[in-house]
N, C-alpha and C positions, 0 to 999 in steps of 0.2 A: 451546645452551639459555640462556634468559633468566635473568639474575641481577640482583637489585635493586642499583641504584647507591646511593652514600651519600645522594644527594638524595632518592631514592624511599623509602629507609629512614627518613629524617628526617620525611617527610610521611606515614608509615604509622601514625600514632597513632590515627586515627579512620577508620572506613569511611564514606565519604560516600554520599549517596543515589544519585548518578550511578554510583559504583563498584559499588554493590549491583545496580543495573539492568544495567550492562554485564556483570557477573559472571554474573548469571542468564541473560542472553541468550547469552553465550558457551557456556554449558552446554547450552542447549536447541536451538541452531541445528545442523542436520545438516551439518556442515562437509564430511565425506567425500563425501556425495552431491552437494553443490554443486560441490566441486572436480573430481569425476569428469566432470561435464558441461562444465566449463570447459576441462579439460586438452587436449582435442583441438584447441582453438582458441587456445591460449596457448603461445607460443614462449618457452621458459625461458631460452634463450641467444641472444645477439646476436653478430654477426660481430666487431664492434669494441666494446670497453668492458666494463663489468661485467655479470655475469649479472643477469637480471631478478629482481625480488622474488618471493617465493613466492606461489602463488595464494591461500592462506588469508590471508596478510597483506594482500594487495590487496582481498580480499573484506571483511575487517574494516574497512579504510579506507572502502570503498564503503558499508558499512552505517552507519558513523559519520556519513557525509554524510546518510543518510536520517533518522536519529534526531535530528540536531541542525541540519538545514537548512543544511548547509555547502556552499559552492562548492568547486571544485577547489583554488584557491589558499587558500581559507579553511580547508579541512581540514588542509592542510599546516602552516599557522601554528598551528592549534589543537593539533595533535599535539606541536609544540615547546613549547607553552604549558601543556598540561594533563597532569598526572601520571596522572590516571585513564585518559586515552586511551593513554598509553604502556604502562600496565599491561595494558590490554585487548589492545593489539597485541603485547605482549611485546617491546618495543623498549627498549634501554638506549642513551640518547643518547651516552654516553661511548664506545661501541664500534660503534654501528650508525647508518646514515644513514636518515633519514625519506624515504619516497617523495615525490618532488617533484610539483608540480602537473601537469606534462606526463605523467608516469608514471600519475598518477591519471586524467587525461583519456583517455589511450590505453586504459587498462583499461576504463573506462566505455564508450567507443566500441565496444570489442570485444564487450562484453556486449550492447549495443544492436544491433549489426550482426547478431549471430547469435540474437537474441531469447532470450537465456538467462534473463532475469528471468521469462519465462513458464514456463520449465522449473523455476525455483526455486519458483514458486507451485504448480506441479503436484506437485513433490516434497513440499512441506509438506502439501498437501491429502491426498496418499496416506499420508503418515506419520500424520496425525491420524485418518484414516479407519481405518487398521489398529489404532490404539489405542482405537477406539470413541468418539472425541471429536467427529468430524464426522459428524453424522447426516444421513440423506437422507429426511426425512419431509415437511418443509414449507420453503418458500422465502419470504423477505421481500425485496422489491426496493425499491431507492431510488437516488437520484442526488444528487450535490452539484455545485455550480458551482465550478470552479477558475479564478480570474482569470488572465489573461495580460496582459503589458505592452501598453498601447494606444499607446505612443509610436512615432513614425515616425523617431526620431533614431537611425537605423542605416544600414548600408551600402546597403540597398535602398530606403531612404526610404519604407517602408511597414510597416503592421502585418503580423503573421504571417498569411499567406493561409489557413492551415489552421485558424485560430481564427475564431469568429464571435460575433455579439451575440444576446442573448435578453433578454426582459423578464420580470422576476419581481416581482410586485406592481406598484409604480409606478416601479421602478428598472431601468435597463438594465445588463447585465453583458456584458463581452467576455472570451472565453476558451474553455474546454472543459468537458465534464462527465465525472465519474467515476461510472459505474453499477456497482452491486454487487448480487449475490445472496447472501443471508445465511441460514444454517441457523436455522430458527425455534426450535430447542431450545437450542442452545449459543451462538448468536450469532456463529458463525465464518463467514468469507467463503469461498464456494466458486466464485464466478464474478466476474470483473472485466472491464468493457468501458469503453473510453474513446472519446468522440465529441466533435465540435465542439459548442459550446454551444447552437446552434439546433436540434439534433436532439431531438425530443420523447421524453420518458421511455418511453412505451409502445412506441415503435418497436423498442427493444432488449429489451423485457420477456421475450420468448421466449429470447433469448440468455443471460439470467441464470438460466435454469432448467436443472437436471440431468436432467429427464425422468422422475424417479421420485417426484415430489411427490404428497403426499396433501392438501396445502393450499397456497394461494398468498395472500400478503399484500402490500399496497402502499397508498400514499396515493392521494389523489384523481386524481393525474396518470396512474394506470394504469387508470382507468375505461374499459371497453370492453364493449359489449353482446355482441359476437361472442365475445370471449374468455371472458366470464362464462358464456355458454350452453355453449361447448365444454367448460369446466371441469366444469360440473354434469353434462353428459352422460357425461363420463369418470369421474365419482365423486370429483372433486377439490373440496375445500372452497374456496369463493371468499371470501377475506378482504380484498378491496380495499374501501377506504372508499367509502361512497356520496357522491355529489356532487349538490348542489342545482342546479336550472336556473332560468333567468329565468321568474318566474311560477309556479314549482313548487319552493318551498323544502323542505328536508328535514322529514320528519315527526318526531314525538317518538320513535317507535320506531327510525327511522334514526339519529337523534342518539345514542340509547342504544347502538345497535349500533356506531357509529363509536367511541364512547368505550371500549367493551369491547375492540374490535379494536386500538385505539391502544396499549394496554398490551403487546400482543404485538409490534406493529410498531415499538415504541420500541427494540427490540434492534438494529435496523439503524442507529441513530444512534451507537452506541458506537464502531464502527470509524472513522467520520468524526471523532468527537470526539478519539480518540487520534491519528489521523494529522494532523488539521488543528490541533488545539489543543495537544496535548502534544508532537508532533514538528514542529509549525510548517509543515506543508505547506499553505500558503494561496494560493500563486501558482505557476503553471507556470514551471519554471526554464528550459526549453529551447524553442527554436523548432521547430514542427512537432509533429504528433500522436504519431508513432511513438515518439520519445524519451520523451515524457511518459507514454505508455501503458506503456512498459517500467518507468518509475519507479513507476507505480501498482501493477504486479504485484509489484515488490519490496516496496513499502510494506505491501501487504495480506498478503503472505506473512509478513513480519516481525510484522505485527499479530496474525495467527493464533497464532504462537508466543508472543508477548507475552501474549495473552489466556489461554492455558492453561499458562503457564510453571510455575506452582506444581504443577500436576498432573504435568507432565513431569519436574519435578525430584524429586518424591517417588515417581514411578512406576518 
């Protein structure tokens, strides 16, 4: 059992904002369900040397990487440096060793190989649905660009072949896209899809829906006459913003409609704001789509818990 060292007791005079955040997240994350899906793939003992770290400890290290944008060696150093991280992990440096960067790397590769972050996302969605927090009435779809390194200074002497370029406005971007489907009532993410940057938003529009929608919302990138007609025939409200065409600008009524719908559609921006601005996920960390898609699933699972943490803490 973790006991505070003299150093941690000396630094325990004030609860910092980061400590409050970590303490809240520690209480709302369903650790048992997460560890149960990892356990069949995690070998606790090795033939030679020390036993491996506990699954929960490694999960906590993995989540610290997501919240603070840390690399494998970066998170190891940060644990040694930050008392708040040590408290979150329950590690006393006087008696326990911090997981080294290789251990962190191997644990992350294991999660990616078995696509366990997708299971994490599903577990959180199921938990929130049972508590009545994840509604299935309407879906807001949106996508954001995630930049990838364009440098060719690597072993292959080329850019990541699974990433691509796309033009937004008058600027070209190289990387991938994170597409999400968000509950129109609570603003929680219920579907996550990752694609290369050149894939148009409306290509994955159907993949962001759970199939029980009574309303669909999206920006002008999701304009599609066929989808609009199909939605109306099935009694689904079509809340995608109207888009003007060359020689046929939007009418005043269409502009008013767009403005009214924008207040609803704005809920989809909050997940991106938290993940990209607060947690610093502005650039794809890994080569290849699959690893980055796994990270997206983890990030948005953690976002959902973060979004409703006060409700979960008092419930």
